[in-house]
C-alpha positions in Angstrom: -50.4 62.8 65.8 -50.8 63.5 62.1 -51.1 60.8 59.5 -47.6 61.8 58.2 -46.0 61.1 61.7 -47.8 57.8 62.0 -46.6 56.7 58.6 -42.9 57.4 59.4 -43.0 56.0 63.0 -42.5 52.3 62.0 -39.4 53.2 60.0 -37.9 54.9 63.0 -38.4 51.7 65.1 -36.9 49.4 62.6 -33.8 47.6 64.0 -30.5 48.8 62.6 -28.5 46.2 60.7 -24.8 45.9 61.7 -22.3 45.5 59.0 -19.7 42.8 59.6 -16.6 44.2 61.1 -13.4 44.1 59.0 -10.5 42.4 60.7 -7.0 43.9 60.8 -4.4 42.5 58.5 -1.3 41.2 60.1 2.1 42.5 59.0 4.3 39.9 57.3 7.3 38.8 59.3 6.0 40.3 62.6 6.2 37.7 65.4 3.5 39.5 67.4 1.1 39.5 64.4 1.9 35.8 63.7 1.1 34.8 67.3 -2.1 36.8 67.3 -3.3 35.4 64.0 -2.8 31.8 65.4 -4.7 32.7 68.5 -7.4 34.5 66.5 -7.9 31.3 64.3 -8.3 29.2 67.4 -10.7 31.6 69.0 -12.8 31.5 65.8 -12.9 27.7 65.8 -13.9 27.6 69.5 -16.5 30.4 69.1 -14.6 32.7 71.6 -15.9 36.2 70.6 -14.0 38.0 73.4 -10.7 36.3 72.5 -11.4 37.0 68.8 -11.9 40.7 69.5 -8.8 40.8 71.8 -6.5 39.3 69.2 -7.8 41.8 66.6 -7.0 44.6 69.0 -3.4 43.2 69.4 -2.9 43.1 65.7 -4.3 46.6 65.0 -2.7 48.4 68.0 0.9 47.2 68.4 3.4 49.4 66.7 5.3 48.5 63.5 8.1 50.5 61.9 7.6 51.6 58.3 10.4 51.7 55.8 9.8 55.4 55.5 10.1 56.1 59.3 13.3 58.0 60.3 15.7 55.7 62.0 17.9 56.9 64.9 21.5 56.7 64.2 23.8 55.9 67.2 26.2 58.8 67.8 
Protein backbone atom coordinates (compact mmCIF):
# COMPACT_ATOMS: atom_id res chain seq x y z
CA UNK A 1 0.00 0.00 0.00
CA UNK A 2 1.20 3.46 -0.78
CA UNK A 3 0.73 6.42 1.49
CA UNK A 4 -1.69 7.84 -1.09
CA UNK A 5 -3.94 4.76 -0.88
CA UNK A 6 -3.82 4.76 2.91
CA UNK A 7 -4.84 8.42 3.01
CA UNK A 8 -7.96 7.82 0.89
CA UNK A 9 -9.07 4.56 2.50
CA UNK A 10 -10.94 6.14 5.46
CA UNK A 11 -12.97 8.31 3.08
CA UNK A 12 -14.07 5.20 1.19
CA UNK A 13 -15.31 3.62 4.40
CA UNK A 14 -17.29 6.61 5.60
CA UNK A 15 -21.02 5.83 5.90
CA UNK A 16 -23.24 7.33 3.25
CA UNK A 17 -25.85 9.76 4.51
CA UNK A 18 -29.34 9.19 3.19
CA UNK A 19 -31.33 12.21 2.14
CA UNK A 20 -34.88 12.29 3.48
CA UNK A 21 -37.32 10.89 0.94
CA UNK A 22 -39.87 13.24 -0.55
CA UNK A 23 -43.46 12.15 -0.18
CA UNK A 24 -45.89 12.11 -3.10
CA UNK A 25 -48.41 14.93 -3.24
CA UNK A 26 -52.07 13.85 -3.33
CA UNK A 27 -54.35 15.06 -6.11
CA UNK A 28 -57.11 17.39 -4.90
CA UNK A 29 -60.55 15.82 -5.05
CA UNK A 30 -59.29 12.27 -5.52
CA UNK A 31 -61.01 9.92 -3.03
CA UNK A 32 -58.14 7.39 -3.21
CA UNK A 33 -55.57 10.08 -2.40
CA UNK A 34 -57.74 11.47 0.40
CA UNK A 35 -58.07 8.06 2.06
CA UNK A 36 -54.36 7.34 1.64
CA UNK A 37 -53.37 10.68 3.18
CA UNK A 38 -55.59 9.96 6.21
CA UNK A 39 -53.97 6.54 6.59
CA UNK A 40 -50.48 8.03 6.07
CA UNK A 41 -51.02 10.59 8.85
CA UNK A 42 -52.20 7.84 11.22
CA UNK A 43 -49.19 5.68 10.32
CA UNK A 44 -46.87 8.60 10.99
CA UNK A 45 -48.45 9.23 14.43
CA UNK A 46 -48.15 5.54 15.33
CA UNK A 47 -44.63 5.16 13.93
CA UNK A 48 -45.64 2.59 11.29
CA UNK A 49 -42.84 2.86 8.75
CA UNK A 50 -44.18 0.06 6.52
CA UNK A 51 -47.70 1.52 6.47
CA UNK A 52 -46.26 4.95 5.74
CA UNK A 53 -44.34 3.62 2.73
CA UNK A 54 -47.36 1.64 1.58
CA UNK A 55 -49.65 4.66 1.58
CA UNK A 56 -47.02 6.72 -0.24
CA UNK A 57 -46.94 3.99 -2.90
CA UNK A 58 -50.73 4.15 -3.25
CA UNK A 59 -50.66 7.92 -3.72
CA UNK A 60 -47.86 7.85 -6.26
CA UNK A 61 -48.93 4.81 -8.28
CA UNK A 62 -52.68 4.93 -8.81
CA UNK A 63 -53.77 6.58 -12.06
CA UNK A 64 -55.26 10.02 -12.46
CA UNK A 65 -56.70 11.52 -15.59
CA UNK A 66 -55.21 14.82 -16.65
CA UNK A 67 -57.25 17.57 -18.28
CA UNK A 68 -55.01 17.20 -21.34
CA UNK A 69 -55.69 13.45 -21.73
CA UNK A 70 -57.82 12.49 -24.70
CA UNK A 71 -61.25 11.34 -23.57
CA UNK A 72 -63.07 8.56 -25.34
CA UNK A 73 -66.33 9.61 -26.87
CA UNK A 74 -69.14 7.04 -26.91
CA UNK A 75 -70.13 6.20 -30.48
